C-alpha positions as CSV (number, residue, x, y, z in Angstrom):
1,S,-225.6,-33.2,-3.2
2,P,-226.4,-33.3,0.5
3,A,-228.4,-36.5,0.2
4,C,-225.4,-38.3,-1.4
5,Y,-223.1,-36.9,1.3
6,A,-225.4,-38.2,4.0
7,R,-225.4,-41.7,2.4
8,M,-221.6,-41.8,1.9
9,R,-220.6,-40.0,5.1
10,N,-219.3,-43.2,6.9
11,L,-217.4,-44.3,3.9
12,L,-215.7,-40.9,3.5
13,L,-214.8,-40.8,7.2
14,N,-213.4,-44.4,7.0
15,W,-211.0,-43.1,4.3
16,F,-209.6,-40.4,6.6
17,R,-209.3,-42.9,9.5
18,A,-207.4,-45.4,7.4
19,K,-204.8,-42.8,6.3
20,G,-201.3,-44.2,6.8
21,E,-202.5,-47.8,6.6
22,I,-201.8,-50.1,3.6
23,S,-203.6,-48.8,0.5
24,S,-206.0,-51.2,-1.1
25,G,-204.3,-50.4,-4.4
26,A,-201.1,-51.9,-3.2
27,V,-202.9,-55.1,-2.1
28,E,-204.7,-55.3,-5.4
29,G,-201.4,-54.9,-7.2
30,L,-199.9,-57.9,-5.3
31,N,-203.1,-59.9,-5.9
32,N,-202.8,-59.2,-9.6
33,K,-199.1,-60.3,-9.7
34,I,-200.1,-63.5,-8.0
35,R,-202.9,-64.2,-10.5
36,V,-200.5,-63.5,-13.4
37,V,-197.8,-65.9,-12.0
38,T,-200.5,-68.5,-11.3
39,R,-201.8,-68.3,-14.9
40,R,-198.2,-68.5,-16.3
41,S,-197.4,-71.5,-14.1
42,Y,-200.3,-73.6,-15.4
43,G,-197.9,-76.1,-17.0
44,F,-195.6,-76.5,-14.0
45,R,-195.7,-80.1,-12.6
46,T,-195.3,-79.3,-8.9
47,Y,-196.5,-76.7,-6.5
48,K,-192.9,-76.1,-5.5
49,A,-192.1,-74.8,-9.0
50,M,-195.0,-72.4,-8.8
51,E,-194.0,-71.3,-5.3
52,M,-190.5,-70.5,-6.6
53,A,-192.0,-68.5,-9.5
54,L,-193.9,-66.5,-7.0
55,Y,-190.8,-65.9,-4.9
56,H,-188.9,-64.7,-7.9
57,T,-191.7,-62.4,-9.1
58,L,-192.8,-60.9,-5.8
59,G,-189.4,-60.9,-4.1
60,R,-187.6,-59.7,-7.2
61,L,-185.0,-62.4,-6.7
62,P,-182.2,-62.5,-9.3
63,E,-182.4,-65.2,-11.9
64,P,-179.3,-67.2,-12.8
65,E,-177.7,-66.4,-16.2
66,T,-178.4,-70.0,-17.4
67,A,-182.1,-69.7,-16.9
68,H,-182.6,-68.4,-20.4
69,R,-179.9,-70.2,-22.3
70,F,-181.0,-73.1,-24.5
71,C,-177.6,-74.4,-25.8
């Protein structure tokens, strides 16, 4: 409706001005990954261990083969 358009006009124009910038969806995805890693790292004893978990998750760093062997 015209009244709705009048209220939302600035927001709609902002979307067109921001074209080519970082999408908020990408930022929200990164924030979600960080929240999940933080929740998973609750039992870690040091901040450094959580930091390394974040690097591995967000940077997609390879894990050593022995990381999952319990023998």
